[in-house]
C-alpha positions as CSV (number, residue, x, y, z in Angstrom):
1,M,-0.2,0.1,0.0
2,D,1.6,3.6,-1.1
3,M,2.1,5.7,1.8
4,P,0.0,8.9,1.9
5,T,2.1,12.1,1.0
6,R,3.2,13.9,3.9
7,T,4.1,17.4,4.4
8,F,7.6,18.8,6.1
9,P,8.5,22.1,7.8
10,K,9.2,25.1,6.1
11,I,11.9,27.5,6.4
12,M,9.9,30.1,9.0
13,D,11.2,33.5,9.3
14,Q,11.2,33.6,12.9
15,D,13.2,30.4,13.2
16,L,15.9,31.8,10.7
17,E,15.8,35.0,12.8
18,A,16.5,33.2,16.0
19,L,19.2,31.0,14.1
20,S,21.0,34.3,13.2
21,R,21.5,35.2,16.8
22,R,23.8,32.4,17.2
23,I,26.3,33.7,14.5
24,G,29.6,34.3,16.2
25,V,28.6,32.3,19.3
26,K,31.0,29.5,20.5
27,I,29.3,26.1,20.6
28,T,29.3,24.2,23.9
29,E,27.0,21.5,23.4
30,T,26.8,19.4,20.5
31,A,26.9,15.5,19.6
32,E,30.1,13.5,20.8
33,P,32.6,12.9,18.0
34,W,32.7,9.6,16.0
35,C,36.5,9.5,16.9
36,Y,38.3,11.3,19.9
37,E,41.5,9.9,18.8
38,A,43.8,9.0,15.7
39,T,44.0,5.4,16.7
40,R,45.6,3.0,14.3
41,D,42.0,1.5,13.7
42,N,40.3,4.5,13.3
43,I,42.5,5.9,10.9
44,R,42.2,2.6,8.8
45,H,38.7,2.6,8.9
46,Y,38.2,5.9,7.6
47,A,40.7,5.4,4.9
48,H,39.1,1.9,4.3
49,G,35.6,3.9,4.1
50,I,36.6,5.9,1.0
51,G,38.7,3.1,-0.4
52,D,42.0,4.3,0.1
53,D,44.6,1.6,0.9
54,N,47.5,4.2,1.2
55,P,50.2,2.2,3.4
56,L,51.2,5.4,4.9
57,W,47.6,5.3,6.5
58,C,47.2,1.7,7.0
59,N,50.7,-0.2,7.4
60,P,52.5,0.9,10.6
61,A,55.6,-1.4,9.3
62,Y,55.7,0.7,6.2
63,A,55.1,4.1,7.4
64,S,57.7,3.6,10.4
65,N,60.3,3.9,7.4
66,T,58.9,7.4,6.2
67,K,59.8,10.7,7.4
68,H,57.0,10.5,9.8
69,G,58.3,7.6,11.6
70,G,55.0,6.0,11.9
71,I,51.3,6.0,10.3
72,I,49.6,9.5,10.1
73,A,45.9,10.1,9.7
74,L,44.9,11.0,6.1
75,P,43.7,14.6,6.0
76,S,40.1,14.0,5.6
77,F,40.0,11.7,8.7
78,L,39.0,15.0,10.6
79,F,35.4,14.7,9.4
80,A,35.3,11.9,12.0
81,T,36.4,14.3,15.0
82,N,33.7,16.6,14.7
83,R,29.8,16.2,13.8
84,I,29.5,19.9,12.9
85,V,32.1,20.0,10.0
86,S,30.2,17.1,8.8
87,G,26.8,18.6,8.7
88,Y,25.4,18.4,12.0
89,V,23.5,21.7,11.8
90,G,21.4,23.4,14.2
91,G,18.1,25.6,13.9
92,L,15.5,25.3,11.3
93,P,14.2,22.0,12.8
94,G,12.8,19.2,10.5
95,V,14.3,21.5,7.3
96,H,16.3,19.4,5.5
97,A,20.0,19.8,5.3
98,M,22.3,18.9,2.3
99,W,26.2,19.0,2.9
100,S,27.5,21.1,0.1
101,G,31.1,21.8,0.7
102,A,34.1,22.8,2.6
103,D,36.9,24.9,2.7
104,W,40.0,23.3,4.5
105,T,43.5,24.6,5.7
106,W,45.5,21.8,7.2
107,H,48.8,23.1,9.5
108,K,50.5,19.9,10.7
109,A,49.9,16.4,10.2
110,V,47.7,14.3,12.6
111,K,49.8,11.6,14.0
112,R,49.0,8.1,15.4
113,N,47.0,8.2,18.9
114,D,46.9,12.1,18.6
115,E,43.9,13.3,20.7
116,I,41.2,15.8,18.7
117,H,39.6,18.6,20.1
118,T,37.6,21.3,18.3
119,E,36.1,24.3,18.6
120,A,33.0,25.8,16.5
121,S,30.9,28.5,15.9
122,L,28.1,29.3,13.2
123,K,30.0,31.7,10.7
124,A,26.9,33.0,8.3
125,L,23.8,32.5,7.0
126,I,23.1,33.3,3.3
127,P,19.7,33.0,1.4
128,H,19.7,31.4,-2.3
129,E,17.3,30.3,-4.9
130,T,18.1,27.0,-6.0
131,R,17.3,25.0,-8.9
132,F,16.9,21.7,-6.5
133,A,14.6,23.3,-4.0
134,G,13.7,26.9,-4.7
135,R,14.4,28.9,-1.6
136,A,17.4,27.7,0.4
137,I,19.8,28.9,3.4
138,Q,23.4,28.2,3.1
139,Q,24.4,27.7,6.5
140,I,28.1,27.9,7.2
141,Y,30.2,26.9,10.2
142,N,33.7,27.3,11.2
143,V,35.6,24.8,13.2
144,Q,39.0,24.5,14.6
145,F,41.1,21.6,15.3
146,Y,43.6,21.0,18.0
147,N,46.1,18.1,19.3
148,Q,46.6,17.2,22.7
149,D,49.5,20.0,22.8
150,G,47.3,22.5,21.9
151,D,48.7,22.9,18.3
152,K,46.2,23.9,15.9
153,V,46.2,20.9,13.2
154,A,43.5,22.2,10.8
155,E,40.6,24.8,10.2
156,A,37.8,24.4,8.0
157,D,34.7,26.4,7.2
158,S,31.9,23.6,5.9
159,W,28.2,24.5,4.8
160,C,24.8,22.8,4.3
161,F,22.0,23.9,2.1
162,R,18.7,24.0,4.0
163,T,16.0,23.4,1.7
164,E,12.1,22.8,1.9
165,R,11.5,19.1,1.4
166,D,8.0,19.5,-0.2
167,H,9.3,22.0,-2.7
168,A,12.2,19.7,-3.9
169,R,10.0,16.8,-4.3
170,E,6.8,18.8,-6.0
171,A,8.5,21.6,-7.9
172,G,11.9,20.7,-8.3
173,T,13.4,20.1,-11.8
174,K,17.2,19.4,-11.3
175,Y,16.5,15.4,-11.1
176,K,13.3,15.2,-12.9
177,E,15.0,13.3,-15.7
178,V,16.9,11.1,-13.7
179,R,14.0,10.1,-11.8
180,E,12.2,9.1,-14.8
181,R,15.0,6.7,-16.6
182,A,14.8,3.2,-16.0
183,P,17.5,1.6,-13.4
184,R,21.0,1.9,-15.1
185,R,22.3,-1.5,-15.8
186,Y,26.0,-1.8,-17.0
187,T,27.4,-4.4,-19.2
188,E,30.2,-6.5,-18.2
189,E,32.6,-4.7,-20.8
190,E,31.5,-1.2,-19.2
191,L,32.2,-2.6,-15.9
192,Q,35.6,-4.0,-16.7
193,E,36.8,-0.7,-18.5
194,A,36.1,1.2,-15.6
195,Y,37.7,-1.3,-13.1
196,K,41.0,-1.0,-14.9
197,L,41.3,2.6,-13.1
198,Y,41.4,0.7,-10.2
199,A,44.0,-1.6,-11.4
200,Q,46.0,0.9,-12.4
201,E,45.5,3.5,-9.5
202,E,49.0,5.0,-8.8
203,I,49.7,5.7,-5.2
204,R,53.0,7.8,-5.3
205,G,54.5,6.9,-1.9
206,A,58.1,6.5,-1.0
207,I,59.0,8.2,-4.5
208,P,59.4,11.8,-3.9
209,R,57.5,14.0,-6.2
210,Y,59.9,17.4,-6.6
211,W,58.4,20.8,-6.9
212,E,60.9,21.5,-9.5
213,D,59.6,18.4,-11.9
214,V,55.9,19.8,-11.6
215,N,54.9,22.1,-14.6
216,V,51.5,24.4,-15.1
217,G,49.2,22.2,-17.2
218,D,50.3,18.9,-15.9
219,E,47.1,16.5,-15.3
220,L,46.8,14.1,-12.4
221,P,45.9,10.6,-13.3
222,V,42.0,10.1,-13.4
223,L,40.5,8.6,-9.8
224,F,37.6,6.8,-9.9
225,K,34.8,5.8,-7.4
226,G,32.0,3.6,-7.9
227,P,29.8,2.1,-9.1
228,M,27.7,3.7,-5.9
229,T,26.2,1.2,-4.2
230,V,24.4,1.4,-0.6
231,T,27.3,-0.9,0.5
232,G,29.7,1.7,-0.4
233,F,27.7,4.5,1.3
234,I,27.4,2.3,4.8
235,A,31.5,1.3,4.2
236,Y,32.0,5.1,4.6
237,A,29.6,5.7,7.5
238,Q,31.5,2.9,9.4
239,G,34.7,4.9,9.2
240,W,32.8,8.5,9.6
241,G,30.3,7.6,12.1
242,G,27.4,9.3,10.3
243,L,25.4,12.3,11.7
244,Y,22.2,10.5,13.6
245,I,23.0,6.9,13.2
246,R,21.9,5.4,16.6
247,A,20.4,2.2,17.8
248,N,17.4,1.3,20.4
249,K,18.0,3.7,23.5
250,L,20.5,5.9,21.9
251,A,18.1,6.2,19.0
252,W,15.0,7.4,21.1
253,Q,17.2,9.9,23.3
254,L,18.3,11.7,20.1
255,I,14.8,12.0,18.8
256,D,13.6,12.5,22.2
257,A,15.5,15.5,22.7
258,H,15.4,16.7,18.9
259,P,12.0,15.7,17.4
260,G,12.4,17.4,14.4
261,V,15.1,14.5,13.4
262,G,12.3,11.9,13.7
263,I,10.6,11.4,10.5
264,K,8.2,8.1,10.5
265,N,9.0,5.4,8.2
266,R,6.7,3.1,6.6
267,F,5.9,1.2,10.1
268,G,5.4,4.4,11.6
269,I,8.5,4.6,13.8
270,P,10.5,7.9,13.6
271,D,13.7,7.4,12.0
272,V,16.4,9.8,11.1
273,P,16.7,11.8,7.7
274,E,20.2,10.3,7.3
275,R,18.3,7.4,5.9
276,V,18.0,9.0,2.5
277,H,21.7,7.5,1.8
278,W,20.1,3.9,2.0
279,E,16.5,4.1,1.7
280,E,15.5,4.8,-2.1
281,D,11.7,5.6,-1.5
282,F,12.6,8.2,1.4
283,A,15.4,9.9,-0.9
284,L,12.8,10.2,-3.5
285,E,10.5,11.8,-1.1
286,V,12.7,14.7,-0.2
287,G,13.6,15.2,-3.9
288,A,16.6,13.3,-4.5
289,P,17.2,11.2,-7.3
290,G,17.6,8.1,-5.4
291,A,19.8,6.9,-2.3
292,Y,23.0,8.8,-2.5
293,D,26.7,9.3,-1.2
294,Y,27.7,11.3,1.7
295,G,29.0,15.1,1.0
296,P,32.1,14.6,3.3
297,E,32.7,11.6,1.3
298,R,32.9,13.4,-1.8
299,N,35.2,15.6,-0.3
300,S,37.4,12.9,1.0
301,W,37.5,11.5,-2.6
302,L,39.3,14.9,-3.9
303,T,41.8,14.7,-0.9
304,H,42.6,11.1,-1.8
305,H,43.1,12.3,-5.5
306,L,45.8,14.7,-4.3
307,T,47.2,12.7,-1.6
308,N,47.9,9.6,-4.2
309,W,49.7,12.2,-6.4
310,M,51.8,14.4,-3.9
311,G,53.4,11.0,-2.3
312,D,54.5,10.5,1.4
313,D,56.9,13.6,1.4
314,G,54.1,16.1,0.4
315,F,51.7,17.9,2.5
316,L,48.2,19.0,1.5
317,R,47.6,22.4,2.8
318,K,44.3,23.5,1.4
319,S,41.3,21.9,-0.1
320,L,38.1,23.6,-1.5
321,C,35.2,21.2,-2.0
322,Q,31.8,22.4,-3.9
323,V,28.9,19.8,-4.5
324,R,27.1,20.1,-7.5
325,R,24.8,17.3,-7.6
326,H,23.9,13.8,-5.7
327,N,25.8,10.7,-6.9
328,P,23.0,8.1,-6.3
329,E,23.2,4.5,-6.4
330,G,24.6,3.1,-9.9
331,D,26.4,6.3,-10.9
332,M,30.4,6.2,-11.3
333,L,32.6,9.1,-10.5
334,F,35.8,9.9,-12.5
335,I,37.6,12.7,-10.7
336,K,40.4,14.6,-12.9
337,G,43.0,17.4,-11.8
338,K,45.2,19.8,-13.4
339,V,47.9,21.9,-12.3
340,T,47.1,25.7,-12.5
341,K,49.7,27.4,-10.5
342,K,53.4,26.8,-9.1
343,Y,54.8,29.1,-6.5
344,E,56.6,29.8,-3.3
345,S,55.3,31.3,-0.1
346,D,57.3,31.7,3.3
347,G,59.9,29.1,1.9
348,Q,56.9,26.6,1.1
349,H,57.2,25.0,-2.3
350,L,53.3,25.0,-3.6
351,I,51.3,23.7,-6.4
352,E,47.6,24.3,-6.9
353,I,45.5,21.9,-8.4
354,E,42.0,22.4,-9.8
355,Q,39.6,19.3,-10.0
356,E,36.3,18.0,-11.0
357,G,34.5,15.1,-11.0
358,R,31.8,13.9,-13.3
359,N,29.5,10.9,-13.7
360,Q,29.4,8.4,-16.3
361,D,26.9,10.6,-18.4
362,G,29.4,13.4,-18.4
363,E,27.3,15.3,-15.5
364,L,29.4,17.7,-13.2
365,S,29.2,16.3,-9.4
366,V,32.0,18.1,-7.8
367,I,34.6,20.7,-8.5
368,G,37.5,21.4,-6.0
369,T,40.7,23.1,-5.8
370,G,43.8,21.8,-3.7
371,V,47.0,23.4,-2.7
372,V,49.9,20.8,-2.4
373,Q,53.3,21.5,-0.7
374,L,56.1,19.2,-2.2
375,P,59.8,18.6,-1.4
376,S,62.3,20.7,-3.3
377,R,65.5,19.6,-4.8
378,G,67.1,22.9,-3.4
């Protein structure tokens, strides 16, 4: 039996006004992070959750012979140490939140067993009119990351778009054609052609990539992700922790404290909006093209592309990620990069790289910019 069409809360001016009064105020209460410490297992689980088997993160014997003297955390691991940078937004109860981008700066490596603590605040609320869902609010947070010695290891601005689910479902046009297509089925030949990119994926590793050997216009190898499956989305959640994934009493505590988080499923049981990533019917109900990947996962793929290329002696300084569309179950993603700038700053030898990811139909999924510090022969 089909479920009746329900209505969801809208963006109300009074709620927006109340939320705006939080701008610049340090957040003192939030959900605890998935990872407090960069343990060997926590790092490995996150890396494997994005399909990254770089031995610098995963193999202590290998990492002990690098300049780091042991395993370090991949840059995107910090998503697991703070819920807010990952999209745990406040205010506007019941209004859908889509994680849509982040602007990261890293200052030093996170080493094995480092303890991470964070400070966060709401930075800005920016109104938009979107093709996906009409009226939307871009909600930007700033998060600072520190280790146990008080050293700032990274900082990031990240943002979600708050959208009205009813409008996205009923009037949104961005995914109309996608929803009307028959489910995509790949031939064995198509799959094997894509899998060649996995077989050929290069992890630069112990071979230094020197700044002097890089030129503007150089292209990075294509990084392949997919084909997207719900299994893959869950694999990411295992390493990252998700925003609202709770069981039994803890699930009840979350929804009891924040009723807007609980949206009834087909059994009449309140369940979290995060299930758009594994529940096809609910994803369609909020206007998405189907169950789809996580935004921080997409950002982590961009940084994976850069760390593969830079090698053990490189350091990722910056990453800007801007999500352009959902990657629904069945999609493939091909991430390309090109060197756009080569420069020195404060004694650092830096390379700027533009990135973009497109799906199997050439549709733009994500764009980004990275800044990598490389060793110099000088």
